[in-house]
N, C-alpha and C positions, 0 to 999 in steps of 0.2 A: 503494500499499499504507499504510493507516494504522497506525501504531504505538501502543498505549496509552501514554500517560504514567505510568501506575501501574507498568505493565512494566517501563519504563525506569528508574524511580526505585528499582524494586525491584533491578535488576541492580547498578545504582550503589552502592545500599548494601551488597550482598552484596560486592560488589568491595572496597570499604573494608574490611569486616570480613575478608575472605581475604588482602588485602594486608597487614593490620596482623598477622595471625597469622604468616604467612610472613617477615615482616621481624624480629619478635621471637625467632624461632627460629635466627637468623643470630648465631654468635657473635661478641664484637667483634674477634677476631683476624681474621677473615674479611670483615668488612663494608666495610673499606677497598678490598681488593683486587675484591670484588664489585660495588663501585660504578660502576667502570669499566665492565662489562659490563652494568649496569642503565641506562647512558646510552641504549643502542640501543633498549631496551623503553620509555624515557621517551619516545624520539623517535617511537616508534610511537603512544604515548599522545598526543601534541601531535597528530598527525593524525586520531586520532579524535575529540580534542577540539574541532579545527577544523571539523571536520563536524557535530560537534553544536551547536557555535555557530552554523553556518549553517543551523539549523533554523528554522522558522517558529513555533515554540512559544516563548514569551518564558522559560518556565521553563527549557528546554534550550539557549536562547543564554546565558542566566546561568550555568547550570552549566558549559557549553562554555567560555565565557570564563574561568571561574574554575579548571577543568581546564587551560586553555594556560598561564595564569600559575603554577601550581603546577608543572606537568610543565616548563615552561621554567627554573624556578627550580632544579628537581632535575637537569637536564642541565647548566646551568652549574656549579653546585655540584660537581657529579660531576666536571667536568672540573677545577675548580680544586683539588680535594681529590687527584685523581689526579695533577695536575702536581706538587704538592706532595710526595706521597709517593715520586713518581720523583725528585724532586731530592734527596732524603735519601739516595739510592744514587750519587748523582754524586760524583766525585773532587772533593776541595776543593782550589782552587788558591790556593797562596801569595801 
């Protein structure tokens, strides 16, 4: 099954716009708690990016590699922020 590169790039660009619109609608007070849940979504993104990086098209390989890097940064950053947020609720020891 041959997939047209133009359709894949169109889906990618549409995903960028939809993601931007969804993220900008989240109020700042909910952003940090929701980041923990978004780590699972980024994990799924990493799997899709790895599949794209394994393609035989050079453009998909480059986009897949960039997606792997960015999704990994998002997962690690999400866990670090969640860990820091949960540390704020722990009792301080004397």
